[in-house]
C-alpha positions in Angstrom: 61.5 158.2 86.9 59.6 157.6 90.2 61.7 157.0 93.3 61.3 153.4 94.6 59.1 152.9 97.7 60.5 150.9 100.6 58.3 148.6 102.6 58.8 150.8 105.8 57.7 154.0 104.0 54.5 152.2 102.7 53.9 150.9 106.3 54.3 154.4 107.5 51.8 155.9 104.9 49.2 153.3 105.5 49.5 153.6 109.4 49.2 157.5 109.0 46.1 157.0 106.7 44.4 154.6 109.2 45.4 157.0 112.3 43.1 159.6 110.8 40.1 157.4 110.9 39.0 153.7 110.6 38.8 152.9 107.1 38.6 149.9 104.5 41.0 148.6 102.2 39.8 150.1 98.8 39.6 153.6 100.4 43.3 153.0 101.9 44.3 152.3 98.3 42.8 155.4 96.9 44.4 157.5 99.5 47.8 156.0 98.9 47.4 156.5 95.2 47.0 160.3 95.6 50.7 160.4 96.4 52.2 157.2 94.7 51.2 154.5 92.1 50.4 151.3 94.2 48.4 148.1 93.2 45.9 146.3 95.2 48.3 143.5 95.1 50.9 145.6 96.8 48.8 147.1 99.5 46.8 144.1 100.9 49.9 142.3 101.9 51.0 145.4 103.6 47.5 145.6 105.5 47.9 141.8 106.5 51.5 142.4 107.8 50.5 145.4 109.9 47.8 143.4 111.3 50.1 140.5 112.0 52.4 142.8 113.8 49.7 144.1 116.0 49.7 147.5 114.3 46.2 147.3 112.9 43.0 145.6 114.2 40.3 144.6 111.7 36.4 144.6 112.1 33.6 144.2 109.8 30.8 146.7 109.2 27.7 146.1 107.0 27.7 148.4 104.0 25.1 148.1 101.2 24.0 144.5 102.3 27.6 143.4 102.4 30.3 143.1 105.1 33.1 145.8 104.7 36.5 145.0 106.4 37.8 148.0 108.3 41.1 148.8 109.6 41.9 150.4 113.0 45.2 151.5 114.4 46.3 149.9 117.7 48.5 151.5 120.3 51.3 149.6 119.1 50.6 150.9 115.5 50.5 154.6 117.0 53.9 154.0 118.6 55.3 152.7 115.3 53.8 155.5 113.4 55.6 158.2 115.7 59.0 156.4 115.3 58.5 156.3 111.4 57.6 160.1 111.5 60.6 161.0 113.5 62.8 159.0 111.2 61.0 160.7 108.2 61.6 164.2 109.5 65.3 163.5 110.0 65.7 161.7 106.7 63.9 164.3 104.5 65.7 167.1 106.1 69.1 165.6 105.1 67.9 165.0 101.7 66.5 168.4 101.4 69.8 169.9 102.6 71.6 168.0 99.9 69.1 169.1 97.1 69.6 172.6 98.2 73.5 172.5 98.4 73.6 172.7 102.2 75.9 170.6 104.4 74.7 167.8 106.6 76.0 168.1 110.1 
């Protein structure tokens, strides 16, 4: 049984992927699918929301005679990603302590 994925976690994953290099939607989907099952119909609204929130910028680049839409992280997106990463470290540390029988202080 897979764990449900929150929209915040999916935002963090997408921002992390785009922070490595500018990339396009299909590639982002393939990268996300390496760690969780996600459909195109789930991912593209995430990309639009992050763009609307000024965390991502888009630009088009010609590829194979067609334009391909690329996503680029903004400064605001980097700040948000750093917040997500800090929250994730704290959250995952607490969960790991529970799984291994430790105490949460």
